[in-house]
VEXRO-723585 format. One record per residue (C-alpha): x, y, z. Coordinates in steps of 0.02 Angstrom, whole numbers, always signed. Layout:
REM VEXRO-723585
<site <X, Y, Z>>
...
END
This chain:
REM VEXRO-723585
<site <+75, +619, -222>>
<site <+195, +493, -121>>
<site <+318, +396, -232>>
<site <+304, +210, -243>>
<site <+468, +182, -203>>
<site <+472, +250, -44>>
<site <+460, +155, +128>>
<site <+291, +135, +232>>
<site <+289, +113, +425>>
<site <+145, +27, +510>>
<site <+95, +62, +691>>
<site <+168, -134, +730>>
<site <+319, -219, +661>>
<site <+435, -177, +512>>
<site <+398, -56, +379>>
<site <+371, -112, +193>>
<site <+523, -42, +92>>
<site <+424, +17, -45>>
<site <+207, +40, -99>>
<site <+185, -145, -172>>
<site <+117, -273, -93>>
<site <+75, -457, -178>>
<site <-86, -488, -177>>
<site <-156, -656, -95>>
<site <-170, -756, -261>>
<site <-241, -930, -275>>
<site <-108, -1030, -344>>
<site <-156, -1220, -304>>
<site <+22, -1274, -287>>
<site <+27, -1347, -101>>
<site <-1, -1524, -55>>
<site <-168, -1602, -34>>
<site <-129, -1618, +156>>
<site <-103, -1413, +157>>
<site <+83, -1437, +150>>
<site <+187, -1294, +66>>
<site <+264, -1373, -79>>
<site <+423, -1311, -164>>
<site <+332, -1256, -310>>
<site <+232, -1154, -200>>
<site <+382, -1094, -101>>
<site <+467, -1055, -261>>
<site <+332, -937, -319>>
<site <+317, -849, -173>>
<site <+507, -831, -114>>
<site <+519, -765, -329>>
<site <+388, -621, -301>>
<site <+508, -583, -102>>
<site <+677, -583, -225>>
<site <+568, -478, -367>>
<site <+549, -327, -235>>
<site <+376, -316, -168>>
<site <+377, -233, -17>>
<site <+271, -359, +71>>
<site <+255, -533, +13>>
<site <+73, -623, +54>>
<site <+31, -793, +36>>
<site <-130, -856, -53>>
<site <-272, -875, +59>>
<site <-236, -1039, +180>>
<site <-370, -1104, +263>>
<site <-393, -1124, +454>>
<site <-507, -1271, +452>>
<site <-508, -1425, +350>>
<site <-690, -1399, +303>>
<site <-628, -1228, +249>>
<site <-545, -1275, +102>>
<site <-596, -1169, -50>>
<site <-483, -1245, -190>>
<site <-375, -1412, -230>>
<site <-187, -1349, -167>>
<site <-232, -1244, -38>>
<site <-105, -1198, +72>>
<site <-166, -1245, +272>>
<site <-134, -1170, +435>>
<site <-257, -1259, +515>>
<site <-142, -1379, +586>>
<site <+43, -1404, +670>>
<site <+89, -1513, +551>>
<site <+86, -1352, +428>>
<site <+220, -1255, +531>>
<site <+399, -1338, +459>>
<site <+329, -1270, +275>>
<site <+257, -1111, +342>>
<site <+431, -1068, +446>>
<site <+543, -1122, +297>>
<site <+435, -992, +187>>
<site <+445, -857, +319>>
<site <+637, -873, +327>>
<site <+660, -854, +149>>
<site <+559, -721, +121>>
<site <+617, -612, +267>>
<site <+806, -671, +189>>
<site <+742, -579, +26>>
<site <+723, -412, +118>>
<site <+542, -425, +105>>
<site <+381, -420, +249>>
<site <+278, -590, +236>>
<site <+111, -614, +285>>
<site <-19, -762, +276>>
<site <-187, -739, +221>>
<site <-312, -825, +346>>
<site <-471, -880, +264>>
<site <-615, -1016, +263>>
<site <-712, -1032, +104>>
<site <-863, -1071, +188>>
<site <-1022, -1077, +84>>
<site <-878, -1066, -61>>
<site <-802, -1241, +0>>
<site <-843, -1386, -129>>
<site <-917, -1530, -53>>
<site <-820, -1623, -170>>
<site <-675, -1568, -105>>
<site <-706, -1555, +75>>
<site <-812, -1722, +100>>
<site <-984, -1666, +167>>
<site <-1083, -1498, +154>>
<site <-1016, -1341, +174>>
<site <-1063, -1230, +310>>
<site <-1107, -1062, +307>>
<site <-1201, -906, +439>>
<site <-1366, -978, +373>>
<site <-1436, -1127, +282>>
<site <-1397, -1105, +72>>
<site <-1507, -1205, -43>>
<site <-1379, -1147, -177>>
<site <-1242, -1236, -136>>
<site <-1325, -1360, +3>>
<site <-1222, -1272, +146>>
<site <-1279, -1293, +326>>
<site <-1293, -1154, +458>>
<site <-1158, -1164, +603>>
<site <-1223, -1170, +772>>
<site <-1174, -1055, +890>>
<site <-1049, -1146, +976>>
<site <-953, -1189, +796>>
<site <-950, -994, +764>>
<site <-868, -982, +922>>
<site <-759, -1140, +875>>
<site <-731, -1039, +696>>
<site <-671, -885, +800>>
<site <-524, -980, +910>>
<site <-485, -1079, +733>>
<site <-438, -897, +668>>
<site <-352, -833, +806>>
<site <-256, -1027, +829>>
<site <-204, -996, +650>>
<site <-134, -819, +689>>
<site <-37, -891, +831>>
<site <+27, -1011, +712>>
<site <+91, -894, +599>>
<site <+191, -801, +723>>
<site <+269, -969, +768>>
<site <+315, -975, +602>>
<site <+409, -821, +600>>
<site <+262, -723, +492>>
<site <+262, -540, +497>>
<site <+78, -553, +525>>
<site <-76, -590, +439>>
<site <-216, -549, +340>>
<site <-401, -582, +388>>
<site <-496, -625, +241>>
<site <-655, -548, +245>>
<site <-696, -531, +89>>
<site <-776, -611, -82>>
<site <-918, -724, -13>>
<site <-808, -832, +98>>
<site <-874, -863, +259>>
<site <-818, -698, +362>>
<site <-889, -596, +208>>
<site <-1055, -725, +207>>
<site <-1078, -670, +389>>
<site <-1062, -495, +330>>
<site <-1216, -514, +191>>
<site <-1390, -481, +272>>
<site <-1462, -598, +116>>
<site <-1322, -745, +155>>
<site <-1334, -713, +357>>
<site <-1523, -741, +417>>
<site <-1464, -786, +585>>
<site <-1556, -734, +757>>
<site <-1426, -764, +886>>
<site <-1314, -640, +910>>
<site <-1205, -662, +768>>
<site <-1354, -615, +664>>
<site <-1475, -471, +638>>
<site <-1394, -309, +642>>
<site <-1253, -253, +530>>
<site <-1161, -234, +708>>
<site <-1196, -427, +757>>
<site <-1160, -487, +598>>
<site <-985, -394, +599>>
<site <-975, -475, +763>>
<site <-864, -621, +701>>
<site <-739, -518, +612>>
<site <-725, -398, +760>>
<site <-708, -551, +904>>
<site <-561, -617, +784>>
<site <-485, -459, +768>>
<site <-474, -417, +972>>
<site <-428, -605, +1012>>
<site <-282, -595, +872>>
<site <-206, -425, +929>>
<site <-245, -471, +1123>>
<site <-143, -652, +1106>>
<site <-17, -634, +965>>
<site <+155, -541, +1007>>
<site <+149, -327, +1032>>
<site <+214, -304, +850>>
<site <+122, -441, +746>>
<site <+50, -342, +600>>
<site <-139, -378, +568>>
<site <-219, -337, +411>>
<site <-420, -352, +355>>
<site <-466, -386, +184>>
<site <-645, -339, +130>>
<site <-749, -309, -30>>
<site <-914, -178, -19>>
<site <-991, -259, -176>>
<site <-1084, -416, -225>>
<site <-1152, -571, -113>>
<site <-1274, -452, -36>>
<site <-1176, -333, +27>>
<site <-1212, -162, +76>>
<site <-1076, -31, +25>>
<site <-1151, +71, +180>>
<site <-1118, -48, +302>>
<site <-954, -107, +227>>
<site <-884, +99, +259>>
<site <-948, +74, +433>>
<site <-872, -81, +476>>
<site <-708, -2, +409>>
<site <-727, +155, +498>>
<site <-769, +61, +656>>
<site <-590, -51, +641>>
<site <-495, +80, +593>>
<site <-555, +194, +753>>
<site <-498, +49, +869>>
<site <-330, +45, +781>>
<site <-319, -144, +834>>
<site <-291, -173, +627>>
<site <-126, -109, +557>>
<site <-208, -91, +380>>
<site <-370, -103, +274>>
<site <-350, -208, +98>>
<site <-483, -173, +4>>
<site <-552, -298, -150>>
<site <-627, -185, -257>>
<site <-605, -273, -457>>
<site <-571, -90, -507>>
<site <-513, +44, -386>>
<site <-568, +168, -521>>
<site <-750, +139, -539>>
<site <-917, +176, -458>>
<site <-1015, +97, -341>>
<site <-1140, -36, -428>>
<site <-1287, +66, -287>>
<site <-1360, +196, -375>>
<site <-1366, +305, -219>>
<site <-1175, +305, -214>>
<site <-1130, +334, -384>>
<site <-1052, +497, -448>>
<site <-870, +475, -365>>
<site <-750, +320, -349>>
<site <-787, +168, -240>>
<site <-621, +205, -176>>
<site <-672, +364, -114>>
<site <-777, +296, -6>>
<site <-645, +208, +87>>
<site <-490, +328, +67>>
<site <-607, +458, +152>>
<site <-618, +378, +313>>
<site <-515, +452, +449>>
<site <-375, +318, +487>>
<site <-264, +398, +593>>
<site <-114, +241, +587>>
<site <-204, +136, +479>>
<site <-131, +113, +317>>
<site <-249, +82, +159>>
<site <-198, -16, +17>>
<site <-334, -89, -130>>
<site <-327, -212, -273>>
<site <-430, -194, -440>>
<site <-355, -168, -629>>
<site <-189, -98, -543>>
<site <-96, -169, -696>>
<site <+49, -34, -742>>
<site <+149, +75, -672>>
<site <+45, +215, -728>>
<site <-116, +119, -641>>
<site <-12, +125, -485>>
<site <+15, +279, -475>>
<site <-159, +333, -512>>
<site <-218, +240, -370>>
<site <-79, +308, -241>>
<site <-131, +477, -291>>
<site <-330, +428, -277>>
<site <-286, +397, -86>>
<site <-180, +230, -73>>
<site <-49, +199, +44>>
<site <+5, +48, -31>>
<site <-52, -33, -211>>
<site <-87, -230, -210>>
<site <-58, -315, -354>>
<site <-93, -477, -440>>
<site <-115, -526, -616>>
<site <+45, -404, -647>>
<site <+140, -501, -518>>
<site <+83, -662, -597>>
<site <+165, -587, -777>>
<site <+323, -531, -683>>
<site <+383, -572, -511>>
<site <+504, -430, -515>>
<site <+342, -297, -563>>
<site <+383, -177, -415>>
<site <+586, -163, -499>>
<site <+523, -135, -643>>
<site <+398, +0, -604>>
<site <+516, +80, -506>>
<site <+642, +79, -621>>
<site <+538, +138, -763>>
<site <+372, +246, -698>>
<site <+274, +196, -854>>
<site <+303, +14, -841>>
<site <+169, -104, -925>>
<site <+159, -276, -910>>
<site <+185, -398, -1035>>
<site <+16, -407, -1164>>
<site <-116, -564, -1163>>
<site <-112, -688, -1195>>
<site <+53, -751, -1139>>
<site <+150, -918, -1182>>
<site <+154, -1050, -1050>>
<site <+344, -1032, -1075>>
<site <+328, -858, -1007>>
<site <+251, -910, -860>>
<site <+346, -1036, -803>>
<site <+486, -919, -834>>
<site <+409, -814, -690>>
<site <+408, -968, -570>>
<site <+229, -1024, -605>>
<site <+198, -1238, -598>>
<site <+110, -1325, -727>>
<site <-41, -1328, -582>>
<site <-35, -1134, -566>>
<site <-20, -1148, -762>>
<site <-164, -1259, -784>>
<site <-264, -1140, -660>>
<site <-218, -985, -742>>
<site <-321, -1048, -894>>
<site <-488, -1028, -812>>
<site <-439, -813, -835>>
<site <-510, -807, -1008>>
<site <-372, -752, -1113>>
<site <-213, -758, -1006>>
<site <-134, -897, -1058>>
<site <-91, -939, -1250>>
<site <-170, -1098, -1326>>
END
């Protein structure tokens, strides 16, 4: 089993100093116009100094209409560049790789937040979303690529495409949410076209050593595991991405689809021939023991969320003590403030049942 402290090289760009990647965590700390706040800068750079091999931002929206939550970091306009450049420089100075997660909330964008009905691959009665026109899908492709170029200009080592959790790219993958009849709908290949075009565009137009990852989830939102396995296999075989970040909710669980039970959900992705593409996953990797078990199950790196909120230096704690376990929940507001969370972030964490003490 690879030691968690071992550096990890990628096909492009610099290596991670260890096997810990900071999950792209919603924190509601940026300004209303999407510009970086001091609070978000402090939260992220504290994790970079705490030993994360790669420090990733929260989901940053690539179009104004793609905002998914208040206080979301933006990357859809050049006015965001100054803050992004400040952040990229500080993360690099701390010795961590840096990445922006590129995001569009799609159907999940609250109408009250964006000021109009959300958009998606098809009309959606539950959310009131309207279907994007073919021209608008082409514009969306370009805006994801433009956001990657903006991250490159700001000095980030790379970007991650958010294709999970029912947001717009994930919704295009779903045969339930995507009922289009143009070239972006119908077959699984057509439904994946948007993601593939974004990957191709970023790889063609960003510098050769710019790192590119993609986050996928294989369940919920009408997704079919077999189709996501095929897409992951296609993306790794093309070798245009540097890493695959699987959001599994629990890396040790079985699939929900009956025909795939009997082995772990992770095994369907760790078994893909990946060449030089690296594999990471998130989902209940909360302790040193869980991180070691996930690596033993075939990961190249672990994606840490909950424990990164509780301990800004979780990687260093685990490297120093392989059996380290995080603070017992619920934790006090004082504990979270000491770990770099602002009042806005703490208020958001109260939505996580049993996380913050009353």
